[in-house]
C-alpha positions in Angstrom: 206.2 77.1 244.7 206.2 79.2 241.4 206.7 82.5 243.4 209.5 80.9 245.4 211.3 79.8 242.4 211.0 83.2 240.7 212.3 84.9 243.8 215.2 82.5 243.8 216.1 83.1 240.2 216.0 86.9 240.8 218.3 86.5 243.8 220.7 84.0 242.0 220.9 85.2 238.6 222.7 88.6 237.7 221.6 88.3 234.2 218.0 88.2 235.2 218.3 91.2 237.4 220.1 93.3 234.8 217.3 92.3 232.4 214.7 93.4 234.8 216.3 96.6 235.8 216.9 97.9 232.3 213.3 97.0 231.3 211.9 98.9 234.2 214.3 101.8 233.6 213.0 102.1 230.1 209.4 101.9 231.0 209.5 104.4 234.0 210.2 107.6 232.1 207.2 107.0 229.8 204.9 106.2 232.7 206.0 109.4 234.6 205.4 111.4 231.3 201.8 109.9 231.1 201.5 110.8 235.0 202.6 114.3 234.5 200.2 114.8 231.5 197.4 113.5 233.7 198.4 115.9 236.5 198.3 118.8 234.1 194.9 117.8 232.7 193.5 117.6 236.2 194.9 121.0 237.1 193.2 122.5 234.0 190.0 121.0 235.3 190.5 122.6 238.8 191.2 126.0 237.1 187.9 125.7 235.1 185.9 124.9 238.3 187.7 127.7 240.2 186.7 130.1 237.4 183.1 129.0 237.5 183.1 129.4 241.4 184.4 132.9 241.0 181.8 133.7 238.5 179.1 132.5 240.9 180.4 134.5 243.7 180.4 137.5 241.5 176.8 137.1 240.4 175.8 136.3 244.2 177.4 139.7 244.9 175.3 141.4 242.2 172.1 139.7 243.9 173.2 141.0 247.2 173.5 144.5 245.8 169.9 144.2 244.1 168.6 143.2 247.6 170.4 146.2 249.4 168.8 148.4 246.8 165.4 147.1 248.0 166.4 147.6 251.6 167.4 151.3 250.9 164.2 152.0 249.1 162.1 150.5 252.1 164.3 152.5 254.4 163.5 155.9 252.5 159.8 155.0 252.7 160.2 154.2 256.5 161.8 157.5 257.2 159.5 159.5 255.0 157.9 162.8 256.2 155.3 162.2 259.0 155.5 158.4 258.9 154.4 157.2 262.4 153.1 153.7 262.9 151.8 154.6 266.4 149.2 157.2 265.4 145.9 156.7 263.7 146.8 158.7 260.6 147.7 156.3 257.7 147.9 159.0 255.1 151.6 159.7 255.4 152.3 155.8 255.2 150.2 155.4 252.0 151.9 158.4 250.4 155.4 157.0 251.1 154.4 153.5 249.5 153.1 155.4 246.4 156.6 156.6 245.8 157.5 155.4 242.2 160.6 153.9 243.3 158.8 151.5 245.7 156.4 150.6 242.9 159.2 150.1 240.5 161.4 147.9 242.8 158.4 146.1 244.4 155.7 145.6 241.5 154.1 142.9 243.7 153.3 145.4 246.5 154.6 147.0 249.6 153.3 147.6 253.2 153.6 148.9 256.6 153.1 146.7 259.7 153.0 148.1 263.4 154.9 146.3 266.3 152.1 143.7 266.6 152.2 142.7 263.1 148.9 144.4 262.1 148.7 146.0 258.6 148.8 149.8 258.9 149.1 150.6 255.0 149.8 148.7 251.9 149.8 149.4 248.1 147.9 148.2 246.3 145.2 147.7 248.9 143.6 144.3 248.5 141.3 144.3 251.4 141.1 140.7 252.9 143.5 139.5 250.3 146.4 141.4 251.8 149.8 141.1 250.5 151.4 141.3 253.7 152.7 138.2 255.8 151.0 136.7 258.6 151.7 138.6 262.0 152.7 135.3 263.8 155.4 134.2 261.5 159.1 134.0 262.9 160.5 136.2 260.2 158.2 139.1 261.2 159.0 138.8 264.8 162.7 138.6 264.0 162.6 141.7 262.1 160.9 143.6 264.9 162.9 142.1 267.8 166.4 142.3 266.2 165.9 145.7 264.5 167.8 144.5 261.4 166.8 144.3 257.7 165.5 140.6 256.8 164.9 138.6 253.6 162.4 135.8 254.2 162.3 132.4 252.5 158.8 131.4 251.1 156.3 132.1 253.9 152.6 132.3 254.0 150.7 135.4 253.6 147.0 136.4 253.2 147.3 136.2 249.4 149.5 133.1 249.3 153.1 132.3 249.6 155.7 135.0 248.9 159.3 136.1 249.5 159.5 139.4 251.4 162.2 142.1 252.2 161.5 143.6 255.5 163.1 146.8 257.1 162.4 147.9 260.8 160.7 151.2 261.3 161.9 153.3 264.2 160.4 156.4 266.0 162.3 159.6 266.9 163.5 157.8 270.2 165.2 154.9 268.1 162.6 152.4 269.4 161.2 149.8 266.6 157.6 150.6 266.2 157.0 148.3 263.2 158.3 147.2 259.8 158.2 148.3 256.1 158.2 145.4 253.5 157.7 144.4 250.0 157.2 141.3 248.0 160.4 140.2 246.2 159.4 139.6 242.5 161.4 136.5 241.4 160.6 137.2 237.7 162.2 140.8 237.7 164.4 141.4 234.8 167.6 142.3 236.6 167.7 139.0 238.4 167.3 137.0 235.3 169.9 139.0 233.4 172.4 138.1 236.2 171.5 134.6 236.3 171.9 134.3 232.4 175.6 135.0 232.9 176.1 131.7 234.8 174.0 129.7 232.3 176.5 127.6 230.1 175.4 125.4 227.2 171.9 124.4 226.0 171.5 122.0 229.0 172.9 124.4 231.6 170.8 126.4 234.2 171.2 128.9 236.9 168.6 129.5 239.8 168.4 131.1 243.2 167.3 128.6 245.9 166.2 129.2 249.5 167.7 127.0 252.2 164.6 124.8 252.1 165.5 123.8 248.5 162.8 125.9 247.0 163.5 127.8 243.7 163.2 131.7 244.1 164.2 132.5 240.5 165.4 130.3 237.6 166.6 130.5 233.8 164.4 127.4 233.1 161.0 129.0 232.0 157.9 127.3 233.5 159.6 125.6 236.4 157.5 126.3 239.5 158.8 127.7 242.7 157.8 124.7 244.6 160.4 122.6 242.7 163.0 121.2 245.1 166.7 120.8 244.1 168.4 117.5 243.9 169.5 115.8 247.3 173.2 116.8 246.5 172.3 120.5 246.1 170.2 120.5 249.2 173.2 119.0 251.1 175.5 121.8 249.7 172.9 124.5 250.7 172.6 123.0 254.3 176.3 123.6 254.6 175.9 127.2 254.0 179.1 127.8 251.9 180.0 128.0 248.1 181.6 125.0 246.5 181.5 122.8 243.4 180.7 119.1 243.1 179.5 116.6 240.4 175.9 115.9 240.5 176.7 112.2 240.0 177.7 112.0 243.5 174.0 112.1 244.5 172.4 110.5 241.2 173.5 106.9 241.6 172.5 104.0 239.5 172.5 103.1 235.8 169.6 105.4 234.8 171.1 108.8 235.3 169.5 111.7 233.6 171.2 114.8 232.3 171.2 116.3 235.9 173.2 113.4 237.2 176.0 114.1 234.6 176.4 117.8 235.6 178.8 119.8 237.7 176.9 122.1 240.3 178.4 125.3 241.6 177.0 127.1 244.6 177.5 130.6 246.1 175.9 132.1 249.3 173.9 135.2 249.1 175.0 136.7 252.4 172.2 139.1 253.1 169.4 136.6 252.4 168.6 133.0 253.1 169.4 132.1 249.6 172.1 130.1 247.7 172.9 130.7 244.0 173.0 127.3 242.1 174.6 127.0 238.6 174.3 123.7 236.8 176.2 122.7 233.8 177.0 119.6 231.9 180.4 117.8 233.0 181.6 117.6 229.5 181.4 121.4 229.0 182.8 122.5 232.3 185.5 119.8 232.5 186.3 119.7 228.8 189.8 118.5 229.3 188.9 115.3 231.3 189.6 112.1 229.5 192.1 113.5 227.0 194.7 111.0 227.1 196.7 110.4 223.9 196.9 107.0 222.5 200.5 107.3 221.4 201.5 107.1 224.9 200.4 103.3 225.1 202.4 102.6 221.8 205.6 104.4 223.4 205.3 102.3 226.3 205.1 99.1 224.3 208.1 100.2 222.2 210.1 101.0 225.4 209.3 97.6 226.7 210.8 95.9 223.6 213.9 98.0 223.5 214.4 97.6 227.1 214.3 93.8 226.8 216.9 93.8 224.0 219.3 96.1 225.8 218.9 94.1 229.1 219.6 90.8 227.1 222.8 92.2 225.6 224.0 93.9 228.8 223.3 90.8 230.9 225.3 88.7 228.4 228.3 91.0 228.4 228.4 91.3 232.1 227.6 87.9 233.4 230.6 85.9 232.0 233.5 88.0 233.5 231.5 88.5 236.8 231.2 84.8 237.0 235.2 84.6 236.9 235.5 87.4 239.5 233.0 85.5 241.7 235.1 82.4 241.8 238.2 84.3 242.7 236.3 86.2 245.5 235.0 83.0 246.9 238.6 81.8 247.1 239.7 84.7 249.0 236.6 84.4 251.3 237.9 80.8 252.0 241.2 82.0 253.2 243.2 81.3 250.2 245.3 84.5 249.6 248.0 83.0 247.5 246.1 82.6 244.3 246.7 85.6 241.9 243.5 87.1 240.3 243.4 87.4 236.5 243.0 91.0 235.0 240.0 90.9 232.7 240.4 93.8 230.2 240.5 97.7 230.7 236.8 98.2 231.2 234.8 98.3 234.4 235.1 94.6 235.0 238.8 94.8 234.4 239.2 97.5 236.9 237.2 95.6 239.3 239.4 92.5 238.8 242.5 94.8 239.5 240.7 96.3 242.6 240.2 92.7 243.8 244.0 91.7 243.3 244.9 94.8 245.2 242.4 93.9 247.9 243.9 90.4 248.2 247.4 91.9 248.7 246.1 94.5 251.1 244.1 91.8 253.0 247.3 89.8 253.5 249.0 92.8 255.1 246.0 93.6 257.1 246.0 90.3 258.9 249.4 91.1 260.3 248.3 94.6 261.2 245.4 93.4 263.1 247.6 91.6 265.4 249.7 94.7 266.3 246.2 96.7 266.7 244.9 94.2 269.2 247.9 94.8 271.4 247.5 98.6 271.1 243.9 98.3 271.8 244.6 96.4 275.1 247.0 99.3 276.2 244.1 101.9 275.3 241.7 99.9 277.5 244.1 100.2 280.4 244.3 103.9 279.9 240.6 104.4 279.6 240.2 102.7 282.8 242.4 105.1 284.5 240.7 108.0 282.9 237.4 106.7 284.1 238.7 106.4 287.6 239.7 110.1 287.5 236.2 111.1 286.1 234.5 109.3 289.0 236.4 111.2 291.4 235.7 114.5 289.8 231.9 113.4 290.0 232.1 112.8 293.7 233.9 116.2 294.1 231.0 117.9 292.2 228.4 116.1 294.4 230.2 117.4 297.4 230.2 121.0 295.9 226.4 120.8 295.3 226.0 119.7 299.0 227.8 122.8 300.1 225.8 125.0 297.8 222.6 123.6 299.2 223.8 124.4 302.8 224.6 127.9 301.7 221.1 128.3 300.3 219.5 127.0 303.5 221.8 129.4 305.5 220.8 132.4 303.2 217.1 131.7 303.9 217.7 131.4 307.6 219.6 134.9 307.6 216.7 136.4 305.8 214.3 135.0 308.3 216.5 136.3 311.2 216.6 139.7 309.6 212.7 139.9 309.3 212.4 138.6 312.8 214.9 141.2 313.9 213.1 144.2 312.3 209.7 143.0 313.6 211.1 142.8 317.1 213.2 146.1 317.0 210.8 148.3 314.9 207.2 146.7 314.4 206.7 145.3 317.9 208.2 148.5 319.6 205.7 150.7 317.5 202.8 148.5 318.3 203.7 148.6 322.1 203.8 152.4 321.9 200.4 152.4 320.2 198.9 150.3 322.9 200.3 152.5 325.5 198.9 155.5 323.7 195.6 153.9 323.5 195.8 153.0 327.2 196.5 156.7 328.1 193.6 158.0 325.9 191.2 155.4 327.6 192.5 156.6 331.1 191.9 160.2 330.2 188.5 159.5 328.9 187.5 157.8 332.1 188.8 160.8 334.1 186.9 163.1 332.0 189.8 164.6 330.3 190.5 165.1 326.5 192.2 161.8 325.2 195.5 162.3 323.2 194.3 160.3 320.1 196.4 162.3 317.7 199.5 160.7 319.2 197.9 157.2 319.0 197.0 157.8 315.5 200.4 159.1 314.6 202.0 156.0 316.2 199.5 153.7 314.3 200.4 155.4 310.9 204.1 155.0 311.6 203.6 151.4 312.4 201.6 150.8 309.1 204.3 152.5 307.1 207.0 150.4 308.8 205.0 147.2 307.9 204.4 148.4 304.4 208.2 149.2 304.1 208.9 145.6 305.1 206.4 144.2 302.7 208.0 146.2 299.8 211.5 145.2 300.8 210.3 141.4 300.8 208.8 141.6 297.3 208.3 145.0 295.6 205.5 144.7 293.2 207.3 146.9 290.7 209.7 144.0 290.2 206.9 141.6 288.9 205.2 144.4 287.0 208.0 146.4 285.3 211.1 144.3 285.6 214.6 144.3 287.2 215.9 147.8 285.9 212.6 149.6 287.2 212.9 147.8 290.6 216.5 148.9 291.0 215.7 152.3 290.1 212.7 152.4 292.5 214.8 150.9 295.5 217.5 153.4 294.8 215.1 156.4 295.0 213.4 155.0 298.1 216.6 154.1 300.1 219.3 156.3 298.7 217.9 159.5 297.1 215.6 159.7 300.1 218.7 160.1 302.2 220.1 162.9 300.1 222.6 160.5 298.1 222.8 161.4 294.4 222.1 158.4 292.3 222.7 157.7 288.5 221.4 154.7 286.8 222.7 153.6 283.2 220.8 150.7 281.8 221.5 149.7 278.2 218.1 148.2 277.7 215.5 149.6 280.2 212.6 147.6 278.9 214.5 144.2 278.7 213.0 141.4 280.8 214.9 138.5 282.2 213.7 135.1 283.6 211.9 135.6 286.9 214.3 133.7 289.1 217.2 135.7 287.7 215.4 139.0 288.1 214.6 138.1 291.8 218.1 137.0 292.8 219.6 140.0 291.1 217.3 142.4 292.7 218.2 140.9 296.1 221.9 141.4 295.5 221.4 145.0 294.3 219.2 145.5 297.3 221.8 144.2 299.8 224.5 146.3 298.0 222.3 149.5 298.3 221.4 148.8 302.0 225.0 148.6 302.8 225.7 152.0 301.1 222.8 153.6 303.0 223.9 152.2 306.3 227.7 152.1 306.3 229.2 154.0 303.3 228.4 157.5 304.1 228.5 158.2 300.4 227.3 161.3 298.6 226.9 159.7 295.1 226.2 156.3 293.6 226.5 155.0 290.1 224.4 151.8 289.0 225.0 150.2 285.7 223.4 147.3 284.1 224.1 145.7 280.8 223.4 142.5 278.9 225.5 141.0 276.0 226.5 137.7 274.7 224.1 136.0 277.1 225.6 137.6 280.3 224.2 140.2 282.6 226.7 142.5 284.0 225.9 144.9 287.0 228.2 147.4 288.7 227.3 149.4 291.8 229.9 152.1 292.7 229.9 154.7 295.6 232.3 157.4 296.8 232.0 156.5 300.5 234.6 155.7 303.0 235.3 152.2 301.7 236.9 149.3 303.4 239.7 146.7 303.1 237.8 143.5 301.8 240.7 141.2 302.8 240.4 142.3 306.5 236.7 141.8 306.8 236.1 138.8 309.3 233.6 136.1 308.5 230.9 137.6 311.1 231.5 141.0 309.5 231.0 139.5 306.0 227.7 137.9 307.1 226.6 141.2 308.9 227.3 143.4 305.8 225.5 140.9 303.6 228.5 140.2 301.4 228.2 136.3 302.0 224.5 136.6 300.9 225.5 138.5 297.8 228.3 135.9 296.8 226.0 133.0 297.6 223.1 134.3 295.3 225.3 135.0 292.5 227.1 131.6 292.9 223.6 129.9 292.7 223.1 131.5 289.4 226.6 130.2 288.1 228.1 133.9 288.1 230.9 135.6 289.9 231.2 138.7 292.2 234.3 141.1 292.3 234.4 143.6 295.2 236.9 146.4 294.8 237.3 148.8 297.8 240.0 150.6 299.7 239.6 152.9 302.8 238.6 156.4 301.7 238.4 155.5 298.0 234.8 154.2 297.9 233.5 150.7 297.0 232.6 149.0 293.6 230.6 145.8 293.6 230.7 144.0 290.1 228.9 140.9 289.3 228.5 138.8 286.0 225.8 136.2 285.6 225.2 134.0 282.5 221.7 133.8 281.3 220.2 130.5 280.5 220.0 129.5 276.7 216.9 131.2 275.2 216.6 133.6 278.1 
């Protein structure tokens, strides 16, 4: 009930609404200022975290360089003079391992293993307490089988658990014959110097962790290698990519230690199964967090008070004249247009009262105008009805035109089939019959002991194959699909005009331009029909073919200097025989138009324009 009464008061009282709006308008800028300040603080925290991630990636890159240096040293030892893991002489291998650079980079020891994992040589030689890894370890087999340098996690050896760098050894044929390796010293000076760059504050730490969560190297003295990272760090390591997160996301509960109030940044060491982990107290990394000035709260309270006072005064000055205007508006709504509305001053409310008075006068005139408009509207309805009837008639005409167009398409298909059947009957079937007769003559000659005339039968068969191939190309030349309309037109002109001694010149404004496949097929058939007419009937000496495209329209002109004809005197049967109807029907289907200019003795020009679809 209370909520309903408050809603009713807000809807029914202008004074209450003005009061609430002014109060809110005073508070909103202050709240937005506080929000902007918070956003800026959060952005500073993000920039601090990004800087720390960049530092972690830089140190990870230095660790990668240090490991690459070890790979290079082992590779030099593997390619030293006379090193051969397949012979019985271990002298060259021991000499290569005594290189000062090997001892300096691998103080824990280095070794050679053959392809079976057997120790060939090691420095220092510890006998049964060999420093080499066990032969059946997966990392040893991986290094031998893949032929690539490998850095292992903590794996078991004869003298305990170690981290190894392994490099394949190849013979002169390029075949892997074993591996050269060394123990990675987690306590070497260079690695600790690089990790110290990431350590921040007295409580911060930096360490190199393998993907099983074991510590390879750390800035915390005395921390054993078997120590596992917290569950959150292990989750980040499992993802295999660098990121930053708060350690409190995995340390839950009230009793959080210093690690639970830290920011953990990770970076992947890409040439080893290691992840670099830097941990720092949250207060040191995100130093700007929580910095929210107290004066904002005071400003909000002052704004609320000032807004309440302004709302009360504004509501008092507006509500009284608005009430008078409301009564006048209610009178107009009831249909009483005779009462004059009082003008209440020169301010906004006064202008509103003047506007209401003008509206009263205009409304009185409008009522009379509405009656006249109704009469005009009835007349327009009658006119629209007549126009709708005309539109229906046009629609029926369009449907009839579509039916005629469909009949033309079917007729064009049947004509094409008749042409193919005629060519098969006149050319191909006759050639095949001649081949059969030649074969029969050869068989008879063979039975009579005479020499068969197989050359003649072969020549007829070759001629038949060429005729069939020509028909296939005429039906659908592959150059049309592969290279486009322009190349297909040039190919057909060379094949059917140039071959007959007719000079052909092709002018294309965009030789590499491709058009939609249905358009290319239809336009090629039109050009094919026109060039076939030139070859059969024109007796021309030269032909000009032009193709251009502009403003969404394809324009093609085919002009010859042949004997020409009179287009108006061509009968319906002759138009079908010369292919003119097929040309006109194909272009009409595409929404284009065809112009044929010709006169006896003055050659022929076929011009066509076809609009391309939008986006074509």
